[in-house]
C-alpha positions, 0 to 999 in steps of 0.5 A: 496507558500513554501512547506517543503517535508518530507521523500524524496528519490532521486526518489521523488526529481527527479519526483517533480523537473521535474514537478515543472518546470511548477510551478515557483511560488512554492518554495520547500525544500526537507528533508530526515527526516520524519515528526514526532513531533520532525521534525515538528518544521522545518516547521516554515516559510512554508505554507505547508508540504508534507508527505508520507504514514509512516509519524507520523502525530498524534495529537502533530505533527499536533499541532506543524504544526498549531503553525508554521502557516501551513495551508495545509498538502499534502499527496503524497499517497492514505492512510491517516490512519497515520493522526489525521484527527479530530485534523487537521480539528479542527485546520483548516488545509486542507489536500489533498491526491493522491487517485489514482496515478497508480492503474495498478502499484499496481495491477500488483505488486500484481499479480507479488507477486502471481506468485512469491510465486506460481511458487517459483520464489524467490527460483528458482532464488537463486538455479540457482545462485548456479548452482542448476538446480533441480526442487525440491520444485518448483512446482506450479499450473495453475492460468488458470480456478482457482478462484481469490477473490479480496477484495475491488474493487476500482481503484486498486482492479478493475485493479486486477480483470481485470488482473485475468480475463485476466489470465482466472480465475473466479473472485469473488469480495467483497466490500460494494459498487459494481463497475459497470465497473466490470459487466460481469467479476467479481461476487460479493459475501459475504466475507465468500463465497469469502474466501471459494471458492478462490484459490487466495485472494488479498486484495485491501481495505482501512484500517478502523475500519471495515477492521482492522485485516480483515484477522485473525484466524477465516477468515483464517480458512474459506479459502481453504487449499492451498490458496495464500494470497496477500496483497498490501494494508495496513499491518493491514488488516492482523493480523500477529500472526494469519497469522504466525499460519496459515502458520505453519499449512500449510494453505497457498500455498504461501503468498505475502506481500508488506505491513505488520504490522511491516513495519514502521521502515523498509520501504524504509530504508537499514537495511542490517547491522542490526540484527532484533531481536524479529522481526515479519518480520524475522519470516515471512521471515523464511518461504520458501513460503512467499515473502515480498517486501518493499512497492514498489507496487506503484513504477513505473515511471508512478506512480511517475509522477502521484503523482507529478502532482496530488500533485502540482495540489492539491496545485493549488486547495488550492490556489484557495480555490476550493473544490476537490475530493482529500480532506480528511475529518474525517471519 
């Protein structure tokens, strides 16, 4: 099996190289370039490609991969909204993903963002570095005995529920399917009720037609004044223009984002020498109560090891022709 890895950073190469010691029959080439219609041409001579969350796996990319004889697309991530699934399956290509590499990694990052914007840790760090030890503008509020609203209670959302419960918070949950493991620590309620009663709203649901722009002007108006909003799931769950409008109207005590709609050209890239003209990202960063990180919720040693193990395990399932719960089918 020959696999071409796209958009690989040094940490990807390190984690997969270590795991590949157990798979001597798998030949891998790591590329820095991401998968696009232009770079898909490089897949000629390979059996499979491995891509990440921001790769462009649209119709033309898939067609070129098919023309080059690619039979397998490996997604080393949980998300697949960047993939033209109908074309993938129409052309007989199998696609396998990593649905749960480390739920706790993402949930812990979500709580880290919530704590940061609540206690203004990002501002405090900068003040103290400049020998300013005053406490002005740093006041937060206790999470203890407040209400957390967790939207989406799959593995990551469930981990967030347990973290909030551990903080002594009352936890409200919303999902189309209730998670039985959360019985006794979370109360499932309609979304409107969750938004109206929660002091912290954390998003952990997939991006679908039903959840696209789930957070918009109407749903923001239903939230409590002074709410904290955290999104570590998918950027397009939040309509950015409406979010900015809400921030300017002082609806939010704080906003923590690990994902956002404009992230594609920024994620994992160093753009420190560039001027982000007409940038939504720059507008968000201009607000003192907003904290943005670069899609790093997954980024722990444990998660990277799990991603490598599951991805290479998916290769074995493909070679054996076995069905897998990691298969991605058209929605």
